[in-house]
Residue, then its C-alpha position, 0 to 999 in steps of 0.5 A: m675684451k667685450y664683443i658681439a658675435d653672430l654665429h649662424i649665417h649663410s653664404p651665397f651658395s645657400r638657397a634664396t641667399s643674397k649674392a651680397s652675402n660674400l665675405a666682403g659684404l659680411y665684413a662691411w655689414s658687421k661694422v655697420k651692425g657693431i659685430n666683432v665675430v661672424g660665422t662664415g656659414d656653409f663651409t661644407h659647400p666646395g665652392w664656398f669653402s674654396q673662397l674661404k681658403e682663398q680670402l681668409e687668413p688665420a688671425e687669433p687662435g681659431l679665428f680668421k680675418l680677410k686678407d684684404e680688408a679694403v672692401a666697399k662700404a656697406l652704406a655709401g658715404v657712411s664710415p661706421e666705427d672701425i672695430p676688428t672683425r673676425f670670422i669663425l668657420t661654421a656650417e649648418i647641416s639639415s638632417i632628415y632621417k628615421r629614428h625611433d620609428r619616426v621621420r626626424k628633420v633636425h638642423n645642427i650647426l657645426y663649428a671648427p677651428d681650422f681648415a684641416s678639420v673642415e676638410r676632414l669633415n667635408a670628406k666624410f659628408a661627400g661620401i654621404g650626400n650631395i654637398e654641392a647642391d646647397g650651402r646647407p646640405i640635406l644629409g640622410l644622417d642621424s644627428r647622433n651620427l653627425l655629432e660622432i663624425m664631428l668628434s672624430e674628424a674635428p675633435e676641437g669642433f663643437l655642434v649646436p642644435a639650431h633654432i631648437w623649437t622651429p616646428w618643421f626642422s629642429l630638435f624639439g620641433s612639433k612636426s618632426g622633433f624629439d621630446a628630450i635631447e637624449d632621444c636625439f643624441g643618445d650616448l653622445t648627449e654629454y658633448i652638447f653644451a649649447l642650444e640655439t633658441g631661434l627667433s620664435s623663442d627666448p631664454d625666458m621660455n627655455r628656462m621653464i624646462s629644467a632639462l635645459d638648465r645645463f645648456a648655454l642658450i645662444s641666439n643668432s641671426d641665421c641671416h640670408s642677407p648681410s643687412k640682416l646680420g645681428r637680428e639676434a646675437n651673443i655678447f662675450d667678454t673673453e680674449l678674442s679666440y675660438y677656444a675662449l668663445r667655446d669655453a665660455l659656452k661650455n661654462p656659461l655661469t662664469g661671466a665670460f658669456k655675458g648674454t644674448i641679444e634677442f628678437f621679441p619672441e612674438e616677432g618670430k614667424y612660428h611663435g603662435d599656433g595657427h594656419r596662415k592661409c586662413q589667417v587663423c592665429l590661436e593661443p595654445k589652449e584654443t588649439r587644444d580645444l580644436a584638436a589642432k584643426c583649423p576652424v576654417c578649413g579643417k586642415p591641421l594647424t601648425v603648432g607654434v613654439l610657445h605651444r610646444v614649449m608649454e608641452l615640455a615645460d615643468r615650471e610655472q616661471p623661468f629659473y636663472p641660476d646666479g651668474s646666468p647670461q643676461v637677456t636683452s630684447l631689441i627691435p632691429l633699427p630699420e624696423v623702428l625707423g620704418e614704424i616712425i616714418g610709416a614705410g617699409p624697413a628696406t625703403k629708400g626713405v628709411m635707409t636714408q635715415y638709417c645712414k644718418v643714424i649709423a654715421r652719428f652713433g657708429s653702429e646699430f648695436n651701439l645705438l640700441l644698447n649703449t648710447p644714452i637716451e639724452e644723446i639720441n634725443q638730440l638727433s630725434p626725440i621720437l627715436g629716443e623715446a622709441i629706444k627707451r621703450i624698447r630697452r624697457g620692454r614696453v612694446i606692442r606685440k602681435p605674435g607670428y604664426d605658421g610662417e607669418f612674421g609677428v609685428i612688434s610695435v613701439f607706438d600705437e597708431n594714435e600716438l604716431a598721429e599725435m607725434a606727426g610733427q616730430i616725425s616730419m622734423f626728423t625726416g623732413k617729409p610728411v608722414r604717410k599712412k600705412k596701407s593694410a595688407p590685403r587679406p589672402p583668399l581662403a583655401i578650403t580643403n580637408d586632407e586627412p593623413p593616410t593610415r599606415q599599412a598593416l605590418p607583416p605577421g611575426r610568425p608564418n601564415p598557414e601557406q608559409q607554414a605548409v611550405i616550411r614544414s613540407t616533407a617533400a624532397k623536391i619543392l617548387v614554390a610560386a610566390g607572388p610579390g610581397t608574400g615573404k619569399t626570403f622569410t619563408l626560405v630562411a624559415r625553411i633552412k631553420h626547419l631543416l637544421t632543427r627538425d631534419e637535422i641536416p648538417p649546416e655545412k651541407i645546406v647550400a642557398i643560391t641567390f641571384t645577387n650579392r645583395a640578396a646573399q648578404e641579406m640572407r646571411e644576415r637573417l640567418l646569423a641573427d636567428l642561428g648565430q655561429t651555426a649560420e656561418k657554416i651554411q653556404v649562401a652564394t650566387f651561382h658564380a660564387f658557388c661554382l667558383e669555390r668548387l672549381r678552385g677546390k680542384d685548381p686552387e690557383l684558378a684566376v678569374i678574367g673579368p671584362e676589364e682584363r679580357a682585352l689585355f689577355i686577348k692581346k697577349i694570346f693573339g699578339e701577332m695580329d694587328g689591332l683591327e684583326r684583334q678587334i674582330v677576334g675580340k668581338q667574336l669571343a665576346d659573342y662566344l662567351e655570352m652564348a656559352n654563359l646562356g647555354e646556347h651554341p657558342e661554336q656558331t659565333a666564333d671561329p673555332a681556332f680563335s675560341q680554342r686558342y683563347l680557352q687554351g690560353l686560359a688553361a695555361a694561365h690557370a684562369i677562367d673567364l667570368d662568363l664560363i664559370v657556371p658552364r664549366m661547373v656543369e661540364m665538370m659534373q657531366t664529364d668528371a665522375e669523381f668531381r661530381r660525386r664530391q659535389e653531390e656528397s657536399v650538398a644534401y639540400l639545395l635551395v634556389d631563390e628567384f627560380q624564374d630567372l635561371n638561364r640554361p646552364q644554371y637550370e642544368l646545374v640544378l637538374l644535376f643536383l636534383k638526382k641526389s640532393r633534396i631541392f627547394a626552389i622558390g620564385d614567381p613566373n610573373q616576375a621573370i624579367y631577364g630574358f635578355r640575359g638568357s633566363d627562360l620562363t619555361f624552366f619554371q614550368q618544366l620543373q613544375g611538370m615533374a612528377d616528383v616535384k611538389t608545387m606550392r603557393l604563397i598568396r598573402n601580400y604584406r607589402s602593397a595597398p589593395a588598389i595596387i595589388e588589384a591594378a597589377a593583377a589586371v595588367i599581368r593577366r593580359n599575358q598569355l604565358c602567365g603564372p598564378t595571379e591570385l594575391v590577397a592584400m593584407s594591408n589596410h592602406q586605402s589609396a588611389i593610383e595617381l597619374h600625372s601627364a606632364t608637358s615635358p621631361q623637365a616638367e615631369a621631373e619638377f612634379i616628382v620633386q614637388r610631390i616628394e616635398e608634399l608627401m614629406g610635409g616639406i624638406s625646408n622652409f622654402s617647401i613650407n613657404s611655397g606650399r609644398g609642405g603637404n602631409a607631415a603626418a605621413n612620416l616619410g623620409f627620403g629613403d621611403f621614395a623610389i623613382l623607377v624608369r625603364l631607361n636610364q636616359v629618362a632619369e637624367a632630367i629627374g636627377q637634375a631636378l633632385e640635385r637642384r633642390g638639394i634632395p639626397f638621392q642615389q642613382i643606381g646603375a649610372t656611370p658617374f660624371y668623372n668616369k665619362g669622356r676625357l675626364a676619365a683620364a683624371y679618374r685613371l690618375l687617381e685610381n693609380t694611387g692605390p695599393e692594388t692597381t692592375v697593369a690594365c689600370f696603369l695602361a689605361l692611364l698611359k693611353n691619355i699621356s701625350g707621346i705614348g702611342p699604340s706601338t708602345l702600349t702594344s709592347l707593354e701589353e705583350a711584355l707585362p704580366l696581368r699584375s705587377p707589384d711595381f708597374f714602372q719598375a717592370t716597364a723599365k725592363v721592356n724594350l721601348p723607344a728611348g722617348a717613350r721610356d722617358i715619358i713613362a718614367e716621367t709619368g711615374k715621377a709625376l704620379a709620385r709628385f701628385q701624391s706628395m702635393a696632395a698630402t701637403k697642399g691638398i688634392a685640388p691643387a695637385l689635381t689641377s696641376a695633373m689635369k694640365m699634364l693630361g691635357l684637360d682644362p681645369d675650368q671646364e664645367e665637369a673638371a671644375r666640379l671634380l676639383r670642387l669635390a676634391a677640395a672637400f676631401g682636403g689632403n685625404l687622398t685615400e678617402f677621395r679615391a675610395h669615394l670615387q671607386r665605390n661608384a666608378q662603374a655603376t652605383a649600387y643601392d644602399e638601403r641604409a642611405e637616407a636618400v631617394a632611390l633613382m633606378t631602372m625597373h630592372g634594378a628595383k627587383g627585390l626592393e620595396f618602398p612606401v612611395v614609388f614613382l614610375a616615370g617616363l611611361e610612354e609608348e616606345i619606352i615601355p614596352c621598349t621599342i625605340a631605336g630598333l629595340n625588339s623587346d618581348l611584349e610579355e616580358e615588358r608587361r612583367l617588368f611593369y608588373v614588377a615595378m608596380t608591386r615595389a610600392k607599398e602605399n603610394l604608386i604615382l605614374t608619370s609621363a611626358a608629352s614629348r621626349t628625346i631618347f637616343n637622339r630621336m623623338a619618342a612617341s608622345e602617347k602614354s604606355r599601353f600598360i596604363s590603359e590596362i589598369p582599371a580606370r576607377l583605380i586611377h586619380k588623374s593629377e592635373p599639371r600645375p599652373t606656371k607661376k611667374k618666377p619670384r625675385a630672389q629675396q631674404i627668407k626670414l627663418f624662424 
């Protein structure tokens, strides 16, 4: 069967796409155009995928048809030829990532034969980025890794690089693409067998590059409105099936892939070189002569597709092997009619004539490709002449450039004037003269791309070398931000092993976070191999817990989640209110004990002793008591202390300024027998609320046998950032060394933007990200947000830091609306808040390692289970049970409660079974009703959409939710903007840092009665500033509501402490009238 296929389109869930691009609209317009197979587009979007599953049913193998084909006609009163119309599952992924030290922006199209494959793909993608924000999701995912996921999760699927020459977002694009397909897909290149040429190139241009000979070249509309279907398309002669279509592309010389229907490439909006704002369009040679700079304003020119093809071409003429698919270049019929009539292609007059033509000839492609000219002449000789010229390629071409579509004409103006009579006979109306488009105003600016910062040295600098090789037994290093603390600490360990010959098992390195410990392990492993595995790198808690378990191997840890249940067991005779009072006292007691204060003053000794005795009887220890217990054991048990001192010959402590009293006392205990190396920065002490005390750093520094050393060379930040941060921190009375020498050569000013509201502030941040990245989509480029592509920045190069999480809300919403991938660190996700948390508890209890506390949390949300039943279960059940529902059957409960719990267990089993057979979303919808939740409520519906993306893969869905259930952690591998608190950013660095919400009461934080220490708040601001490598952008809002009250409107005092000459003020952008939604004509 011979048929036409348009394999790349978009749904209403894509940005700037018509609402008419629903399945019914696509079906109706495909008949008008004469297209048999249409891509669905956007199967990654949960909302669109849900519609696909609801409205489509399987047809021929791997293809789908509408369940109800009785849809409204695309053209009122017009009945086009009734050809069969099928859908093929497709989606486009925008990948923005770093590869080979450059930011790459590549679009790829995915094809799949069935819903099950799509569900598996969506489950993977949901764990990588936000697939709800846009029908074409932006993922920080390497194209090679995207292909790997496709091959793994949808083995019968295939991937086609989209519009491969588009300057901004494509495989070979001049702005952010590759020179060879192997550079993009690496070892998986063999699985790519087709390429999409895009509207600005045609097969002739591509066949001048021998490296592309083995690939089929396809063309598609990439339409955002159903009336634009078939702008480009493909012709096949196979049986009607997904697999036959795919095999025809795999073997393009067999005759099954007949050819492509093309734009004339000059009509594409990136065909030529130029600068749209200055109306400059150039040939490739002219561009080279001008060093790719606009001759009017001096900005970089957008290098077009023709220029880029010429760069990579290795032939003078295109080469086509025997049996190659044919190439047919056409002009869309509305444009032809518009030229004849002298009106726009979407005007009423043109559409009236378009309807007549479709009614007469059955479809647009039937007219353009198949109808004899003599037959067309019977309707209109001038239309017949136009079609004849188009078929012969006799057209007038004015190339497009820099986002401006080209113009392909059939007649020159003189000819149209001579044929005015024929045109009037055709339309019944006199011909109107075209108005020339107004020339846009010139925008003359000249921003050169900034140079990148100097890289840190490959070997230690003199100060680092002195620290690494020091023979002192006790060393304290004051190391400012960006001076290479971790590098120096790791190098010191290597020195101890090689020069001092200390056994690796007797070296202990203490860090403050698991992330820092993992980073240190990885560095040591890379440098030392298996020897590194013998070195203990751990947090204070992990270090102490291992040694306590050496004395009591069965020691269990009671964390915050199980503490409440444990208290109920110990104080079972009390009522709820009494236990609540005890719980509050014990929480204060444990907090004070962990900080090394006097906990006996916070709780009744009878309560605390009973709790401690209960822990001892259960062979357990509270998480907050681990370090204090280690200190106590070393102080009171001589044999225990001797063993610990013998096992630690050398103790290294990172971030020494953040120690609390028990941690400091532990270091002092080891100081008597072990050699010590401590490193930190007193100006970065920001955890006073956790009990850290800057005076401990000073006390150690004052000891006679401790040698103090310094690191002063900063390899991170631009000189202006270093100077500004030093000016701020010097305002503190209790201040460490402030001398820092900036080794970066990056010249930049600190930017300050004052917005009218939090929403305006958030929009500014989003715009600046787009500008600094050189644009993230065609919308960015066309709206003027594509500022500086030469900066080579990816999403992972940006951080937005806030003092309070409430400030992040508007920013997160703006990022999500724009489809920018971001990871919000430390935030509680929507599904673990309020009543919806009950649904999460249900999902959580489908796992293999669920605690009794977790099951009880679920039962709290089940109607008919009251406090007395929960109390009975809490008292009777152990902390962990291999079969919760079997264990509850043995507890003495009222018959009604027992039946409800048994039914809950059965319902949980039914949920798991239904999720596996019908999908998680239908199963969860049913479960929500059991939990008294409304599936149509906004957040519940959002969870259901997310569930639908995982199909029936409950294990993956549960794991995805659990990873971020309490608070998301920073993943440095993610190609995503980091949105986090200033505290959470400690130890991290980014090329571009936004400090948002810089208003009095927020920083320094005094709102809602918070009594923050001013000097610690200033240190926190210092830490936040010094996370930035190249660009530091400060933002504030004129008004903001925090904790249900209006915060102060004036800017933070810390901004005024930065020298004014270092700050560049950014004025608010003028508000523009919101444009009407319209078709974005891509490429």
